[in-house]
C-alpha positions in Angstrom: -4.1 82.2 1.7 -6.5 79.7 3.2 -7.3 82.1 6.0 -8.1 84.8 3.4 -10.4 82.4 1.6 -12.1 81.5 4.9 -12.5 85.2 5.8 -13.9 86.2 2.4 -16.4 83.3 2.5 -17.7 84.1 5.9 -17.8 87.9 5.2 -20.0 87.4 2.2 -22.1 84.7 3.9 -22.8 87.1 6.8 -24.2 89.8 4.4 -27.8 89.9 3.2 -28.5 89.8 -0.5 -29.3 93.5 -0.5 -26.0 94.3 1.3 -24.0 92.3 -1.2 -25.7 94.1 -4.1 -25.2 97.5 -2.5 -21.5 96.8 -2.0 -20.9 95.1 -5.3 -18.4 97.7 -6.5 -16.5 97.8 -3.2 -16.2 94.0 -3.2 -15.0 94.1 -6.8 -12.3 96.6 -5.8 -11.3 94.4 -2.9 -11.0 91.3 -5.1 -8.7 93.2 -7.5 -6.7 94.6 -4.7 -6.1 91.1 -3.3 -5.2 90.0 -6.9 -2.5 92.7 -7.1 -1.1 91.4 -3.8 -0.8 88.0 -5.5 -3.2 86.4 -3.0 -4.4 83.0 -4.3 -7.2 81.2 -2.3 -8.1 77.5 -2.4 -10.4 76.4 -5.2 -13.0 75.0 -2.7 -13.2 78.4 -0.9 -13.5 80.2 -4.3 -16.3 77.9 -5.4 -18.2 78.5 -2.2 -17.7 82.3 -2.6 -19.0 82.1 -6.2 -22.1 80.2 -5.1 -22.8 82.8 -2.5 -22.4 85.6 -5.0 -24.7 83.8 -7.4 -27.4 83.3 -4.8 -27.1 87.0 -3.9 -27.8 87.8 -7.6 -24.5 89.5 -8.4 -23.3 87.3 -11.3 -20.9 89.9 -12.6 -18.9 89.7 -9.4 -18.2 86.0 -10.0 -15.6 86.5 -12.6 -13.8 89.0 -10.3 -13.9 86.5 -7.4 -12.5 83.8 -9.7 -9.4 85.9 -10.3 -8.3 84.8 -6.8 -8.5 81.1 -7.5 -5.5 79.3 -9.0 -7.9 77.5 -11.3 -10.0 80.2 -12.8 -7.8 82.6 -14.9 -9.0 83.1 -18.5 -5.4 83.6 -19.8 -3.7 80.2 -20.2 -0.4 81.8 -19.2 -1.8 82.2 -15.6 -3.5 78.8 -15.3 -1.3 76.4 -13.3 -0.4 73.0 -14.7 -3.0 71.1 -12.7 -5.9 73.2 -14.1 -4.5 73.0 -17.7 -4.2 69.3 -17.4 -7.9 68.9 -16.5 -8.9 70.7 -19.7 -6.1 69.1 -21.7 -7.2 65.6 -20.5 -10.8 66.2 -21.6 -9.6 67.6 -25.0 -7.5 64.5 -25.6 -10.4 62.2 -24.5 -12.7 64.1 -26.8 -10.4 63.8 -29.8 -9.7 60.1 -29.1 -13.5 59.3 -29.0 -14.1 61.4 -32.1 -11.3 59.5 -34.0 -12.8 56.1 -32.8 -16.3 57.2 -33.9 -17.6 56.9 -30.3 -20.3 59.2 -28.7 -18.7 62.4 -27.6 -21.6 64.4 -26.2 -20.9 63.7 -22.5 -17.2 64.5 -22.7 -17.9 67.6 -24.9 -20.3 68.9 -22.3 -17.7 68.3 -19.5 -15.1 70.2 -21.5 -17.4 73.1 -22.1 -18.3 73.3 -18.4 -14.6 73.1 -17.4 -13.7 76.0 -19.8 -16.7 78.0 -18.4 -15.4 77.4 -14.9 -12.1 78.8 -15.9 -13.9 81.8 -17.5 -12.1 80.9 -20.7 -14.7 82.2 -23.1 -12.6 82.3 -26.2 -11.5 78.7 -26.0 -15.1 77.6 -25.1 -16.5 79.2 -28.2 -13.8 77.7 -30.3 -14.6 74.2 -29.0 -18.3 74.8 -29.6 -17.6 75.8 -33.2 -15.4 72.8 -33.8 -17.8 70.2 -32.4 -21.1 72.0 -33.0 -23.1 68.9 -34.3 -22.5 67.1 -31.0 -23.4 70.0 -28.7 -26.3 69.5 -26.3 -28.5 72.0 -24.6 -26.7 72.0 -21.3 -23.4 73.1 -23.1 -25.2 75.9 -24.9 -26.8 77.2 -21.7 -23.5 77.3 -19.9 -22.0 79.2 -22.9 -24.8 81.7 -22.8 -24.2 82.3 -19.1 -20.4 82.7 -19.7 -20.9 85.2 -22.5 -23.3 87.2 -20.3 -20.7 87.4 -17.6 -18.1 88.6 -20.0 -20.5 91.2 -21.5 -20.4 89.5 -24.9 -24.0 90.3 -25.7 -23.8 89.5 -29.4 -22.6 86.0 -28.9 -25.0 85.4 -26.0 -28.0 86.4 -28.1 -26.7 84.4 -31.2 -26.5 81.3 -29.1 -29.8 81.9 -27.5 -31.6 82.5 -30.8 -30.0 79.5 -32.4 -30.8 76.9 -29.6 -33.6 78.4 -27.6 -35.6 80.5 -30.1 -38.7 82.2 -29.0 -41.0 79.8 -30.9 -39.3 76.7 -29.4 -41.1 74.9 -26.5 -37.8 74.4 -24.7 -36.9 77.2 -22.3 -33.7 78.4 -20.6 -33.7 78.3 -16.8 -34.7 81.5 -15.0 -31.2 82.5 -14.1 -30.0 82.6 -17.7 -33.0 84.7 -18.8 -32.1 87.1 -16.0 -28.4 87.2 -17.1 -29.5 88.0 -20.7 -31.9 90.8 -19.6 -29.1 92.3 -17.4 -26.5 92.3 -20.1 -29.0 93.6 -22.8 -30.1 96.4 -20.5 -26.5 97.4 -19.8 -25.7 97.6 -23.5 -28.8 99.6 -24.3 -30.6 96.8 -26.2 -33.9 97.6 -24.6 -36.2 96.0 -27.2 -34.3 92.7 -26.9 -34.6 92.8 -23.1 -38.3 93.4 -23.4 -38.6 90.5 -25.8 -36.8 88.2 -23.3 -39.3 89.2 -20.6 -42.2 88.5 -22.9 -40.7 85.1 -23.7 -40.4 84.3 -20.0 -44.1 85.0 -19.7 -45.1 83.0 -22.8 -43.0 80.0 -21.7 -44.3 80.1 -18.2 -40.8 80.3 -16.7 -40.9 79.9 -12.9 -40.8 83.2 -11.0 -39.5 82.9 -7.4 -38.7 85.5 -4.8 -35.1 85.3 -6.0 -36.3 86.2 -9.6 -38.2 89.2 -8.3 -35.0 90.3 -6.4 -33.2 90.0 -9.7 -35.7 92.2 -11.5 -35.2 94.8 -8.8 -31.5 94.6 -9.1 -31.7 95.1 -12.9 -34.1 98.1 -12.5 -32.0 99.6 -9.8 -28.8 99.2 -11.8 -30.4 101.1 -14.7 -31.7 103.7 -12.2 -28.1 104.2 -10.8 -27.0 104.8 -14.4 -29.7 107.4 -14.7 -31.5 105.6 -17.6 -35.0 106.9 -17.2 -36.5 105.2 -20.3 -34.9 101.8 -19.5 -36.3 101.8 -16.0 -39.7 102.9 -17.1 -40.1 100.5 -20.0 -38.6 97.4 -18.2 -40.8 98.1 -15.1 -43.9 98.6 -17.3 -43.2 95.3 -19.1 -42.6 93.3 -15.9 -45.8 94.7 -14.3 -48.1 94.5 -17.4 -47.0 90.9 -18.1 -47.8 90.0 -14.5 -44.3 88.6 -14.0 -44.1 90.3 -10.6 -46.1 92.8 -8.6 -44.3 93.9 -5.4 -43.8 97.3 -3.9 -40.0 97.1 -4.0 -40.0 97.0 -7.9 -41.6 100.4 -8.0 -38.8 102.1 -6.1 -36.3 102.4 -9.0 -38.9 104.6 -10.8 -38.1 107.3 -8.2 -34.4 106.3 -7.6 -33.5 107.1 -11.2 -34.6 110.8 -10.7 -32.9 111.0 -7.4 -29.7 109.8 -9.1 -30.0 112.5 -11.7 -30.8 115.0 -8.9 -34.1 115.9 -10.6 -36.2 116.5 -7.6 -39.4 117.7 -9.3 -39.4 114.5 -11.4 -38.7 112.4 -8.3 -41.6 113.9 -6.5 -43.9 113.5 -9.6 -42.8 109.8 -9.8 -43.6 109.3 -6.1 -47.1 110.7 -6.6 -47.6 108.6 -9.8 -46.6 105.5 -7.9 -49.1 106.2 -5.2 -51.9 106.8 -7.8 -51.1 103.7 -9.8 -50.0 101.2 -7.2 -51.2 102.7 -3.9 -47.6 102.7 -2.6 -45.5 105.6 -1.1 -41.8 104.9 -1.8 -38.5 106.7 -1.3 -40.3 109.3 0.7 -37.7 109.6 3.4 -34.9 109.9 0.8 -36.9 112.7 -1.0 -37.4 114.6 2.3 -33.7 114.3 3.2 -32.6 115.5 -0.3 -34.9 118.4 -0.3 -33.8 119.5 3.2 -30.1 119.2 2.1 -30.9 121.3 -1.0 -33.0 123.8 1.0 -35.8 123.6 -1.5 -38.7 124.9 0.7 -41.3 125.0 -2.1 -41.0 121.3 -3.0 -40.7 120.4 0.7 -44.0 122.1 1.3 -45.5 120.4 -1.8 -44.5 116.9 -0.6 -45.7 117.7 3.0 -49.1 118.9 1.7 -49.4 115.7 -0.4 -48.7 113.4 2.6 -51.0 115.4 4.9 -53.8 115.1 2.3 -53.4 111.4 1.9 -52.3 110.2 5.3 -53.0 113.1 7.7 -51.0 115.8 9.4 -49.4 113.5 12.0 -47.8 111.3 9.4 -46.4 114.3 7.5 -45.0 115.7 10.8 -43.3 112.4 11.6 -41.7 112.2 8.1 -40.4 115.7 8.5 -39.1 114.9 12.0 -37.2 111.8 10.8 -35.7 113.7 7.8 -34.5 116.5 10.1 -32.9 114.0 12.4 -31.3 112.1 9.5 -29.7 115.3 8.1 -28.5 116.4 11.5 -30.8 119.4 11.8 -31.8 118.8 15.5 -33.2 122.2 16.2 -35.7 121.9 13.4 -36.5 118.3 14.5 -37.3 119.5 18.1 -39.7 122.2 16.7 -41.6 119.5 14.8 -41.8 116.9 17.6 -43.0 119.6 20.0 -46.0 120.4 17.8 -49.0 120.8 20.1 -51.3 117.7 20.0 -48.7 115.4 18.5 -48.9 111.9 20.0 -46.4 109.0 20.0 -46.8 106.6 17.1 -45.0 103.4 18.1 -44.9 101.9 14.6 -43.2 105.0 13.1 -40.8 105.4 16.0 -39.8 101.8 15.8 -39.2 102.0 12.0 -36.8 104.9 12.4 -35.1 103.4 15.5 -34.5 100.1 13.7 -33.1 102.1 10.7 -30.6 103.8 13.0 -29.6 100.4 14.6 -29.1 98.7 11.2 -26.9 101.6 9.9 -25.2 102.1 13.3 -26.3 105.8 13.6 -25.6 106.3 17.3 -25.9 110.1 17.5 -29.1 110.1 15.5 -30.7 107.5 17.7 -29.6 109.3 20.8 -31.3 112.5 19.6 -34.4 110.5 18.7 -34.6 109.2 22.3 -33.8 112.6 23.8 -36.3 114.6 21.7 -39.2 112.2 22.3 -38.8 112.5 26.1 -41.9 114.7 26.4 -43.9 113.2 23.5 -47.3 112.3 24.7 -47.8 108.5 25.3 -44.2 107.7 24.3 -43.0 104.3 25.6 -39.8 105.5 27.2 -38.6 102.0 28.2 -39.0 100.9 24.5 -36.9 103.9 23.4 -34.1 103.2 25.8 -34.3 99.5 24.8 -33.5 100.5 21.2 -30.5 102.5 22.4 -29.3 99.5 24.4 -29.5 97.3 21.4 -27.1 99.6 19.6 -24.8 99.6 22.7 -24.8 95.8 22.6 -24.0 95.7 18.8 -21.0 98.0 19.4 -20.0 96.5 22.8 -20.2 99.9 24.3 -20.7 99.3 28.0 -19.9 102.9 28.9 -22.8 104.2 26.9 -25.0 101.4 28.3 -24.1 102.6 31.8 -25.1 106.2 30.7 -28.4 104.9 29.4 -29.1 103.2 32.8 -28.4 106.6 34.5 -30.8 108.3 32.2 -33.5 105.7 32.8 -33.2 106.4 36.5 -33.1 110.1 36.1 -36.3 110.0 34.0 -38.0 107.7 36.6 -38.7 105.1 33.9 -39.7 101.6 35.2 -37.7 99.2 32.9 -39.2 96.0 31.7 -37.5 92.6 32.3 -36.1 92.4 28.8 -34.5 95.9 29.2 -32.8 94.8 32.5 -31.7 91.5 31.0 -30.2 93.2 27.9 -28.4 95.8 30.1 -27.1 93.1 32.5 -25.8 91.1 29.5 -23.9 94.1 28.1 -22.3 94.9 31.5 -21.4 91.3 32.4 -19.8 90.6 29.0 -17.6 93.6 29.5 -16.6 92.6 33.1 -18.7 95.3 34.8 -20.8 95.0 37.9 -24.6 94.9 37.4 -26.1 97.6 39.6 -29.5 95.9 40.0 -31.0 92.5 40.6 -31.3 90.5 37.4 -34.8 89.1 36.8 -35.0 85.4 37.7 -36.2 84.3 34.2 -32.6 84.8 33.1 -31.2 82.5 35.7 -33.4 79.4 35.1 -30.7 76.9 36.0 -29.6 78.5 39.3 -33.1 79.5 40.6 -34.1 78.3 44.1 -35.0 74.7 44.5 -38.7 75.2 45.2 -41.0 72.2 45.0 -42.1 73.0 41.5 -38.4 73.4 40.4 -37.6 70.0 41.7 -40.6 68.5 39.8 -39.6 70.3 36.7 -36.1 69.0 36.8 -37.5 65.5 37.3 -39.6 66.0 34.2 -36.5 66.9 32.2 -34.5 64.0 33.6 -37.3 61.6 32.6 -37.5 63.0 29.1 -33.8 62.5 28.8 -34.2 58.8 29.8 -37.0 58.4 27.1 -39.7 58.1 29.8 -42.0 60.7 28.4 -45.3 59.2 29.7 -44.2 59.4 33.4 -42.9 62.9 32.7 -46.3 63.8 31.3 -48.1 62.5 34.4 -46.0 64.6 36.7 -46.6 67.6 34.4 -50.4 67.2 34.7 -50.1 67.1 38.5 -48.1 70.4 38.4 -50.9 72.3 36.7 -51.8 75.5 38.6 -48.2 75.9 39.9 -46.0 78.7 38.7 -42.4 78.4 37.4 -42.6 76.0 34.5 -40.2 77.4 32.0 -40.5 77.9 28.2 -37.6 75.4 27.5 -39.2 72.7 29.7 -42.4 72.8 27.6 -40.3 72.3 24.4 -38.4 69.4 26.0 -41.5 67.6 27.1 -43.3 68.1 23.8 -40.3 66.8 21.9 -40.0 63.7 24.1 -43.7 62.9 23.7 -43.5 63.2 20.0 -40.4 61.1 19.8 -42.4 58.3 21.5 -45.4 58.8 19.2 -47.6 60.4 21.9 -49.2 62.9 19.7 -52.4 63.7 21.7 -50.3 64.3 24.9 -47.9 66.5 23.1 -50.7 68.7 21.6 -52.2 69.0 25.1 -48.9 70.2 26.6 -48.7 72.7 23.7 -52.2 73.9 24.4 -51.4 74.4 28.1 -48.1 76.2 27.2 -50.0 78.6 24.9 -52.4 79.6 27.7 -49.5 80.1 30.2 -47.0 81.9 28.0 -48.1 84.6 25.7 -46.8 84.1 22.2 -45.5 80.5 22.9 -44.3 78.7 19.8 -42.5 75.4 19.5 -38.9 75.5 18.3 -37.8 74.1 15.0 -37.0 70.6 16.2 -40.2 70.2 18.2 -42.4 71.6 15.4 -40.7 69.2 12.9 -41.4 66.2 15.1 -45.0 67.4 15.4 -45.3 67.4 11.6 -43.8 63.9 11.3 -46.2 62.6 14.0 -49.2 64.2 12.2 -48.1 62.7 8.8 -47.9 59.2 10.5 -51.5 59.6 11.7 -52.6 61.0 8.2 -53.4 64.4 9.7 -52.0 66.1 6.6 -54.1 69.2 6.9 -52.8 69.8 10.4 -49.2 69.1 9.3 -49.6 71.8 6.6 -50.9 74.3 9.2 -48.0 73.6 11.5 -45.5 74.1 8.7 -47.1 77.4 7.6 -47.0 78.6 11.2 -43.3 77.7 11.4 -42.4 79.6 8.3 -44.5 82.6 9.3 -42.5 82.6 12.6 -39.2 82.5 10.8 -38.5 78.8 11.7 -37.2 76.2 9.3 -38.5 72.6 9.3 -36.0 69.8 9.5 -35.4 67.8 6.3 -37.2 64.6 7.5 -40.3 66.6 8.3 -40.4 68.3 4.9 -39.7 65.0 3.1 -42.4 63.1 5.1 -45.0 65.7 4.3 -44.1 66.0 0.6 -44.2 62.2 0.1 -47.4 61.8 2.0 -49.2 64.4 -0.1 -47.8 62.8 -3.3 -49.1 59.3 -2.2 -52.6 60.9 -1.8 -52.4 62.5 -5.2 -53.1 65.9 -3.4 -51.8 68.2 -6.1 -53.4 71.4 -4.6 -51.6 71.0 -1.3 -48.4 69.8 -3.0 -48.2 73.0 -5.1 -48.9 75.0 -2.0 -46.1 73.1 -0.2 -43.8 73.7 -3.2 -44.4 77.5 -2.9 -43.8 77.4 0.9 -40.5 75.6 0.5 -39.3 77.3 -2.6 -36.8 79.7 -1.0 -35.5 77.3 1.7 -34.9 74.1 -0.1 -31.1 74.5 0.0 -31.2 75.6 3.7 -33.0 72.4 4.7 -31.2 70.1 2.3 -34.1 69.2 0.0 -33.4 68.9 -3.7 -35.7 70.4 -6.3 -35.9 66.8 -7.7 -37.9 65.6 -4.7 -40.7 68.0 -5.0 -40.8 67.6 -8.8 -40.9 63.8 -8.4 -43.7 64.2 -5.8 -45.9 66.3 -8.1 -45.3 63.8 -11.0 -46.3 61.0 -8.6 -49.4 62.8 -7.6 -50.4 63.1 -11.2 -49.7 59.4 -11.6 -51.9 58.6 -8.6 -54.6 60.6 -10.3 -54.2 58.4 -13.4 -52.9 61.4 -15.5 -49.6 60.1 -16.9 -49.5 62.6 -19.7 -49.7 65.5 -17.2 -46.9 63.9 -15.2 -44.6 63.7 -18.3 -45.6 67.2 -19.5 -44.6 68.6 -16.0 -41.4 66.7 -15.6 -39.8 66.7 -19.1 -39.1 70.5 -19.4 -37.7 70.5 -15.8 -35.3 67.7 -16.6 -34.1 69.5 -19.8 -33.6 72.8 -17.9 -32.0 70.8 -15.1 -29.2 69.8 -17.5 -28.4 73.4 -18.0 -28.2 74.6 -14.4 -26.4 72.1 -12.0 -26.9 74.3 -9.0 -30.7 74.3 -9.0 -31.5 71.4 -11.2 -34.3 68.9 -11.2 -32.0 66.1 -12.2 -33.3 62.7 -11.2 -36.5 60.7 -11.2 -35.3 57.9 -8.9 -38.0 58.4 -6.2 -40.8 58.5 -8.8 -39.5 55.3 -10.5 -39.1 53.5 -7.2 -42.6 54.3 -6.1 -44.4 53.3 -9.3 -42.3 50.1 -9.4 -43.1 49.2 -5.8 -46.8 50.0 -6.4 -46.8 47.7 -9.5 -47.8 50.6 -11.8 -46.2 49.1 -14.9 -47.9 51.4 -17.5 -46.5 54.4 -15.5 -43.0 52.8 -15.4 -43.2 52.3 -19.2 -44.3 55.9 -19.8 -41.6 57.4 -17.6 -39.0 55.0 -19.1 -39.9 56.2 -22.6 -39.5 59.8 -21.5 -36.1 59.0 -20.0 -34.9 57.4 -23.2 -36.2 60.3 -25.3 -34.3 62.8 -23.1 -31.1 60.8 -23.5 -31.4 60.4 -27.3 -32.7 63.8 -28.2 -31.3 66.1 -25.6 -28.2 64.3 -24.2 -29.8 64.2 -20.7 -28.7 60.9 -19.3 -29.5 61.0 -15.5 -33.2 60.0 -15.9 -32.3 56.9 -18.0 -29.6 56.0 -15.5 -32.2 56.2 -12.8 -34.4 53.8 -14.8 -31.4 51.4 -15.3 -30.8 51.4 -11.5 -34.5 50.9 -10.8 -34.4 47.8 -13.0 -31.3 46.6 -11.0 -33.0 47.3 -7.7 -36.1 45.4 -8.8 -34.0 42.4 -10.0 -35.2 43.0 -13.6 -31.8 42.1 -15.0 -32.9 41.5 -18.6 -34.6 44.9 -18.7 -31.5 46.5 -17.4 -29.3 44.7 -19.9 -31.5 45.7 -22.8 -31.6 49.3 -21.7 -27.8 49.7 -21.4 -27.6 48.2 -24.9 -30.0 50.7 -26.3 -28.5 53.7 -24.4 -24.9 53.0 -23.7 -24.0 56.5 -22.7 -25.8 56.1 -19.4 -22.7 54.3 -18.1 -20.9 57.7 -18.0 -23.0 58.7 -14.9 -20.3 57.3 -12.7 -21.1 59.5 -9.6 -24.7 58.2 -9.7 -23.4 54.6 -9.7 -21.1 55.4 -6.8 -24.0 56.9 -4.7 -26.1 53.9 -5.6 -23.5 51.4 -4.3 -22.9 53.5 -1.2 -26.6 53.4 -0.3 -26.8 49.7 -1.0 -23.9 49.1 1.4 -25.6 50.9 4.2 -28.3 48.3 4.9 -28.6 44.5 4.9 -29.9 42.5 2.0 -28.6 44.7 -0.8 -25.6 42.7 -2.0 -27.5 41.4 -5.1 -27.7 45.0 -6.5 -23.9 45.4 -6.6 -23.5 41.9 -7.9 -25.8 42.8 -10.8 -23.9 46.0 -11.6 -20.7 44.0 -11.7 -22.3 41.6 -14.1 -23.8 44.2 -16.4 -21.2 47.0 -16.6 -18.0 45.8 -15.0 -15.7 47.9 -17.3 -17.4 51.1 -16.2 -17.1 50.6 -12.4 -14.2 51.4 -10.1 -13.5 47.8 -9.1 -11.8 48.6 -5.8 -14.8 50.7 -4.7 -17.4 48.2 -6.1 -15.8 45.2 -4.3 -15.3 47.2 -1.1 -19.0 48.0 -1.0 -19.9 44.4 -2.0 -17.9 43.1 0.9 -19.5 45.6 3.3 -23.0 44.3 2.1 -22.1 40.7 3.0 -20.6 41.9 6.3 -24.0 43.5 7.2 -25.7 40.3 6.2 -23.4 38.3 8.4 -22.6 36.0 5.4 -19.1 34.7 6.3 -18.8 32.5 3.2 -19.7 35.3 0.8 -17.3 37.8 2.5 -14.5 35.3 2.2 -15.4 34.6 -1.5 -15.4 38.3 -2.3 -12.0 38.7 -0.6 -10.6 35.8 -2.7 -11.9 37.5 -5.9 -10.1 40.8 -5.0 -6.9 38.8 -4.6 -7.4 37.0 -7.9 -8.1 40.3 -9.7 -5.2 42.1 -8.0 -7.5 44.7 -6.4 -5.9 46.4 -3.4 -8.4 47.1 -0.7 -7.9 50.2 1.5 -6.8 49.9 5.2 -10.3 50.8 6.4 -11.9 47.9 4.5 -9.2 45.5 5.7 -9.6 46.6 9.3 -13.4 46.1 9.0 -12.9 42.7 7.4 -10.5 41.6 10.1 -12.9 42.5 12.8 -15.8 40.7 11.1 -13.8 37.5 10.6 -12.5 37.5 14.2 -16.0 38.0 15.5 -17.1 35.0 13.4 -14.3 32.9 14.8 -12.5 32.8 11.4 -8.7 33.2 10.8 -7.6 36.5 9.2 -5.8 35.7 6.0 -3.8 38.9 5.8 -1.8 41.2 8.1 -4.3 43.3 10.0 -3.7 47.1 9.9 -2.2 48.0 13.3 -4.1 51.2 14.2 -7.6 51.5 15.6 -10.7 51.4 13.4 -11.4 55.0 14.4 -7.9 56.0 13.1 -8.6 54.6 9.6 -12.1 56.2 9.5 -10.5 59.6 10.3 -7.8 59.0 7.7 -10.4 58.1 5.1 -12.5 61.3 5.9 -9.4 63.5 5.6 -8.6 62.0 2.2 -12.1 62.6 1.0 -12.0 66.2 2.2 -8.7 66.8 0.3 -10.1 65.2 -2.8 -13.2 67.4 -2.7 
């Protein structure tokens, strides 16, 4: 079953969002088929699959995927004891706290989320009804999402109107608004769906590329159901409100008529789209459908329209591609042999790529064959497309046939074509019937003088001697043979050693020698970091934009360095531009939404506008409590910076906000960050006073664990853990706390304190893990001290691996 989970995860991960959406029903059938076979996959795999489905904007598939996990069945008969006990334990804890008249909001929220995770809507709603006075916004938001997934549109709307009414300043997060629109549209509640869209606009709900993709999915789903009015009115509302304006959103206006097989209406919709938005959409599909139906009149009408707007050549190409697509090759030949028709590389590339992506071998072969005599047609490029499809299919036989045709046609192939063909043949154990271009065999090329020097440059870079490598490089100028990879290697080495000017000079030379030269992700990221260090922030922004335009992702340190530098400058304009640039890749590069939000708030602070900082942060933190996946959760960076810079009024302002969020909304992470900042700054009295005013912050146990782990990773931090043990001892895992405290003193080299902590663990009957004992024994022996316990017999590495495995199993 683990193999099935692994396979499913990687299958869905390999699909694009549009592929997942297009194959939603097929995936649903597959999940149900596996369920009938009694296949159960591990919870970790199932959670990963659900995250992928959520990011691909197919929330309704999530409940089908969860059928395969032993922890997610809505019927309690099918939930194993381990899962039942999780919910059961939370219920008991809740009842106990209620009976003892203690705060229950945190446990109640955990229970609601646990029931939502099990898809147990009925039970979740019962718990909500029973403990309604203690419910917080995060719990309601999770329930709304659950009801949407289960098509319970009435309950979802009741909850929404009760807790997040239109006239309330508090907004749901974008994903939950989308879920509501989707379920309302499906159930024919068009006016309500339009009202939700209007509310999104009024409350300035963030609209990302992912949101636009969701709008398209909702419109397309209605189009596939043939609901003309739904598509037209939702589309009109989205566009008129200015929520999104992109060509892809207009396509369902035509799709809905194609789905109903109403070709006159489809053609009319196409023409209207062009008149209103200047876009021609679904043209190829309309052509193909008309050819299949044999509707000559409408075919003539659409051809006349395209000829009038774009010229005869474009109309002929559209007709040619449609005939190819529908297998009418004789008619396609007649079109492409029209006197005076010339090759249009962009149009030919579009159709060739379409054939490659949908694996239409026969269609692409006919495209290549029929364009043989087309005036100015790049024959090498056409055969290259065919070889790409051969490579995808591992079809060396067809690749050999392509080589024969290239020779028969007397085409002179480019290096890239020869390299691709050679790769296909070699991978399949075949002899390559030509000399492979030398660019492909960089490492085995002849040892000319320039090659020897180039290898020396690489060796020096490896040994961190970039300056000497740079000197040799300058002497080599004017000689051939310096490879693309070598430029990258030298630039990275120079940047690592803070030689920014030299690195930029190498980059300039590379750009003059190699057409289209661009640095790889690692080198570009190092360049950004170097520019930030020199305060060249404008240049760093330009490098980042160039990377993203080229499809490269920056490293996390580069993005963080640039974000924090702009925040310190109070540069709101560039920070917001950076936020937009990084919006869709934050997860990919490991940056949390909290960092950018903190940076913008810090920029407001640097500009002496604390009210603006609070107004920006507060709604994000409230929404963050509803959506754990994409949450702005913490303000630790912001608090640390204002504390370090001595901005006491700012610290007080953000502290008041954090306490307000805790008392009014049940959002405790910000006040926990404030508490830990007081601990870090050795403001023990402030920390003690805060925990007395806001006792529920002690429930943020994971935050305390992370704080102690960070403290134990560098010297001089032991006081922080000592303070936690003084202030909230009953809320810490003592074994973990003392383990981290001992590690702190080991890093400080403080033998007396290490021994004192060990004696405390003995006095308190705290059993230290083998890894800690092994580390302690090594520390004491190095200090020439006796080891007062039996040292664990295995190697340190053995216990590290054992600890890692245990953590993996626990997660």
